[in-house]
C-alpha positions in Angstrom: 71.6 89.0 115.3 71.3 90.6 118.7 73.4 93.6 118.9 74.6 92.6 122.7 77.0 90.1 121.4 80.3 91.8 122.1 83.9 91.3 120.1 87.1 92.1 121.5 89.1 94.5 119.4 92.8 93.8 120.5 94.9 96.6 120.3 98.1 95.5 122.7 100.9 95.3 120.4 100.9 99.3 119.2 102.9 101.7 120.6 100.6 104.2 122.9 99.7 107.5 121.5 101.9 107.1 118.0 100.4 106.8 114.4 101.4 103.4 113.1 100.5 101.8 109.8 98.4 99.3 112.1 96.6 101.6 114.0 95.5 103.8 110.9 94.2 100.6 109.8 92.6 99.9 112.6 91.3 103.4 113.2 89.9 103.8 109.8 87.9 100.4 109.9 86.4 100.3 113.6 84.3 103.3 113.5 82.8 101.8 110.5 81.9 98.4 111.9 80.3 99.9 114.5 78.4 101.7 112.3 76.6 98.2 111.3 75.7 97.7 114.5 75.8 93.9 114.5 77.9 94.1 117.3 78.9 95.9 120.0 83.1 96.6 120.4 85.3 96.5 123.3 88.5 98.1 122.5 91.6 96.9 124.8 94.1 99.4 123.8 97.0 101.1 124.9 96.2 104.8 124.0 95.5 107.2 126.5 91.6 107.9 126.5 92.0 111.9 125.4 94.0 110.5 122.3 91.9 108.1 121.1 90.2 109.4 117.7 86.3 111.3 118.7 85.4 108.7 116.0 85.6 106.0 118.5 85.7 108.2 121.7 82.6 109.3 121.0 80.9 105.9 119.6 79.1 103.2 121.6 82.2 101.3 122.0 83.5 100.3 125.3 87.4 101.7 126.1 90.0 100.1 128.3 93.7 101.0 128.5 96.2 98.6 129.4 100.1 99.5 130.0 102.0 99.4 126.8 105.1 97.0 127.2 108.0 97.2 124.6 109.2 93.7 124.9 107.2 91.6 122.8 107.5 88.1 125.3 106.7 90.9 128.5 103.4 92.0 125.7 102.4 88.4 125.3 102.2 87.4 128.5 100.7 90.4 129.7 97.8 89.7 126.9 97.5 86.0 127.9 96.7 87.3 131.3 94.2 90.2 130.4 92.9 88.9 128.0 90.9 85.7 129.6 89.3 88.1 132.3 88.2 90.2 129.5 86.7 87.8 127.6 84.8 86.3 130.5 83.3 89.6 131.7 82.4 91.1 128.6 81.3 88.2 127.4 83.1 88.2 123.5 82.1 85.5 121.2 85.4 86.5 119.2 88.5 88.4 119.4 89.8 90.4 116.4 93.5 91.0 117.1 94.6 93.8 114.2 98.2 92.4 114.7 99.6 89.1 113.3 101.0 88.4 116.6 99.1 88.2 119.9 97.5 86.3 122.7 97.4 82.8 121.9 96.2 80.9 124.8 93.6 79.8 125.9 91.8 79.0 122.8 88.7 81.3 121.8 86.9 82.5 118.5 90.1 84.7 117.0 90.6 86.3 113.8 94.2 88.5 113.1 95.2 90.5 110.7 98.3 89.9 108.5 99.4 92.6 106.8 102.8 91.6 105.9 105.3 88.9 106.3 108.6 90.8 105.9 110.7 88.7 108.1 109.8 85.6 105.8 110.9 87.9 102.5 113.6 89.9 103.8 115.2 88.2 106.6 118.6 89.6 106.3 117.1 93.2 106.8 115.9 92.6 110.4 117.8 92.1 113.5 118.2 88.6 114.6 116.0 89.0 117.9 112.9 90.6 115.9 113.3 87.4 114.0 113.4 85.0 116.5 110.2 86.5 118.1 108.3 86.2 115.0 109.4 82.9 114.5 108.5 81.6 117.5 105.3 83.7 118.2 103.5 84.6 114.9 102.8 80.3 113.9 101.6 79.9 117.3 99.3 82.8 117.4 98.1 81.9 113.6 97.6 78.3 114.7 95.5 79.6 117.4 93.1 81.5 115.2 90.0 80.3 113.8 90.7 82.5 110.5 93.1 85.1 109.0 92.7 88.5 107.4 95.1 89.5 105.0 95.4 92.7 103.4 96.3 91.8 99.9 96.4 89.0 97.7 100.0 89.5 97.7 100.6 88.7 101.2 97.9 85.8 101.2 100.7 84.4 98.8 103.3 84.8 101.2 101.6 83.3 103.6 100.9 80.3 101.4 104.1 80.1 100.9 105.8 79.7 104.3 103.1 78.5 106.4 101.5 76.1 104.0 99.8 73.9 106.4 98.6 76.7 107.4 97.9 79.5 105.4 94.9 78.0 103.7 93.2 79.7 106.7 93.3 83.2 105.2 90.7 85.9 103.8 92.1 89.0 101.7 90.0 92.2 102.7 91.4 95.2 101.0 92.1 98.6 103.2 91.4 102.1 101.5 92.3 105.6 102.3 92.5 106.6 105.9 92.3 110.3 104.4 89.1 111.8 103.2 89.8 114.6 100.5 87.1 116.7 102.0 89.1 116.9 105.2 89.7 120.8 106.4 93.3 121.4 105.0 96.0 122.5 107.9 98.0 126.0 107.4 100.3 125.5 104.5 103.4 123.4 105.0 105.9 125.5 103.4 106.9 123.1 100.8 108.6 124.2 97.8 106.6 123.4 95.0 106.6 121.5 92.5 107.9 118.6 94.7 107.1 115.0 95.4 106.2 113.5 98.3 107.5 109.9 100.1 105.6 108.9 102.8 106.0 106.2 105.6 107.9 105.0 108.0 111.1 103.9 106.9 112.3 100.5 107.0 114.4 98.3 105.2 111.6 97.0 103.1 111.3 100.4 101.8 114.4 100.7 100.3 115.6 104.4 100.4 118.7 104.1 98.5 117.0 103.4 95.3 115.4 107.1 95.8 119.1 108.8 96.5 120.9 106.9 93.7 118.0 108.5 91.2 117.7 112.0 92.3 121.8 111.5 91.9 121.2 110.5 88.5 119.2 113.6 87.7 121.4 116.0 89.5 124.0 114.9 87.1 122.0 115.8 84.4 121.4 119.7 86.2 118.2 118.4 87.3 117.1 119.3 91.0 114.0 118.2 92.4 112.2 118.6 95.6 111.4 115.6 97.7 110.0 115.3 101.0 110.3 112.7 103.5 106.7 112.2 105.7 107.0 109.8 108.6 109.8 108.5 110.9 113.7 107.3 110.2 113.8 105.8 113.4 116.6 103.5 112.0 118.4 105.9 110.2 117.9 104.2 106.7 117.2 107.2 104.6 119.5 109.6 106.7 122.5 107.6 106.0 121.5 106.9 102.6 121.6 110.6 102.3 124.8 110.9 103.9 126.4 108.7 101.3 125.2 110.6 98.6 126.6 113.2 96.8 123.3 115.3 96.6 123.0 118.7 96.4 119.4 118.9 97.2 118.8 115.7 99.5 115.2 114.6 100.2 114.1 117.0 103.4 112.8 114.6 105.9 109.6 116.7 108.0 108.8 114.5 110.4 105.3 112.8 111.1 102.1 115.2 110.6 99.0 115.3 111.6 95.9 114.3 109.3 95.1 117.2 108.0 98.4 118.5 107.7 99.5 115.3 105.8 96.1 115.9 103.2 97.1 119.6 102.5 101.0 117.7 101.6 99.0 115.8 99.1 97.0 118.2 97.7 99.9 120.1 96.7 102.2 117.5 95.5 102.9 116.2 92.0 103.2 112.7 93.0 104.1 110.3 95.1 107.1 108.2 95.1 107.6 104.5 96.2 110.5 102.5 96.1 109.6 99.6 98.2 111.0 96.5 97.3 108.4 94.5 99.6 105.0 95.7 100.6 102.2 94.3 102.5 99.9 96.4 101.1 101.1 100.6 101.2 98.2 102.7 102.0 100.2 105.8 101.0 99.9 104.6 97.8 95.5 104.7 97.7 95.9 108.4 99.9 97.4 109.7 97.1 95.4 108.3 94.4 92.3 109.5 96.7 93.4 113.5 96.2 93.9 112.3 92.4 97.2 112.2 92.6 99.8 110.2 90.1 102.4 107.4 91.9 105.9 106.6 90.9 106.3 103.1 92.3 108.5 99.9 91.7 107.0 97.4 89.8 106.1 94.2 92.0 102.9 92.7 92.3 101.5 94.0 95.3 101.8 97.5 93.6 100.4 96.7 90.6 97.3 94.7 92.9 96.8 98.2 94.9 98.0 101.0 92.5 96.2 99.7 89.4 96.1 102.0 86.5 96.8 105.3 88.5 101.2 104.6 88.4 104.3 104.4 86.4 106.2 101.3 87.8 109.9 101.1 87.4 111.9 98.0 87.9 112.1 97.2 91.5 115.9 98.9 92.8 116.3 100.3 89.1 117.6 104.2 90.1 117.8 105.0 86.1 114.3 103.8 85.7 112.8 105.6 88.6 114.4 108.5 87.4 112.6 108.6 84.3 109.7 108.1 85.7 110.1 111.1 87.5 111.1 113.4 84.4 108.0 111.7 82.9 105.7 113.2 85.3 107.0 116.3 85.9 108.2 117.3 82.2 104.9 115.7 80.2 101.9 117.6 81.5 99.7 114.6 79.4 101.3 111.9 81.1 100.9 113.6 84.6 97.1 114.2 83.9 96.5 111.0 82.2 97.9 109.2 85.4 96.2 111.7 87.9 92.8 110.7 86.2 93.4 107.0 86.5 94.7 107.4 90.1 91.3 108.6 91.1 89.7 106.5 89.5 91.6 103.5 91.2 91.0 105.1 94.8 87.1 104.3 94.6 87.8 100.7 93.8 88.8 100.7 97.5 86.4 101.5 100.5 86.4 100.9 104.2 82.8 100.7 103.8 83.2 97.4 101.9 85.7 96.3 104.4 83.9 96.4 107.4 80.8 94.5 105.3 83.4 91.6 104.3 84.5 91.8 108.1 80.8 91.9 109.6 80.4 88.5 107.8 83.6 87.0 109.0 82.7 87.8 112.7 79.2 86.4 112.1 80.8 83.3 110.6 83.4 82.4 113.4 81.5 83.6 116.5 78.7 81.4 115.8 
């Protein structure tokens, strides 16, 4: 296969110069794809060139920057105006969209990525406008795609449940940790040990109330844990849960961190807490496990799939069970050490190198 064949990478739905889960996913995958040298890549992005990772800017990828439109209809209209011209000028044999929604006309070989189906699974948790855009534009994008990549078996099952006529054209390719244990650590973050981490931008599926209620239970037993939230809380879901509580030592939000700072936080943590009622994959699980840290997470199918044996599980929504798991990890060295060893072993099951090889084969299949 000629290295001259181009793939257009669509990164236009993600906000510029801000790390989101989808952007972190793409920025880990794309360098691995380029190392395979099967195709050349054209990255169409909203990011400023100087803000992109060195692994991308110093690679052979051609980078095309484009304005960001926050309104989804406006964004899609811009995509359907811009992409046909770029497909022609680059002679791209396939478009790879790291999002589930994007350009759906005109037709050419297109592969999309489906990270989750929250708007179908948890519709009551999201604004009506956002649900409307999803139900209008996701089916159109999925129908236009030659194939779809789901990040977990659970996401593929959700896809087949809600879109049975389209869900069969999907392949599962797992993610992997985007943080390397060899990453140069940052300066100490002044977090009070021992502590647990709660990582991710707070969206309705994260169910932060469960975490807060579990800490209230522990405080009623005169046990006070340090828990730090890393990420955004733009909708105020965590802050409102804390304000409604009677916690004397509430979860402390420290905002978004650099990769080096996040790695440092994991290195010194006792465990990671995941209280979600639903997830598409949950990358922080593998991030924590790659540093040999136990995970305490909701007993839902996708977290069983991803966390494996390197976690303690509690019933989804069960604050008492979560409190018991926290006591086990913080108080029982044998359980903590056994779970930590299993966590490290589990993280090795997931690899961006393997993911890139699977994508490479998929791109070859659908670009012919």
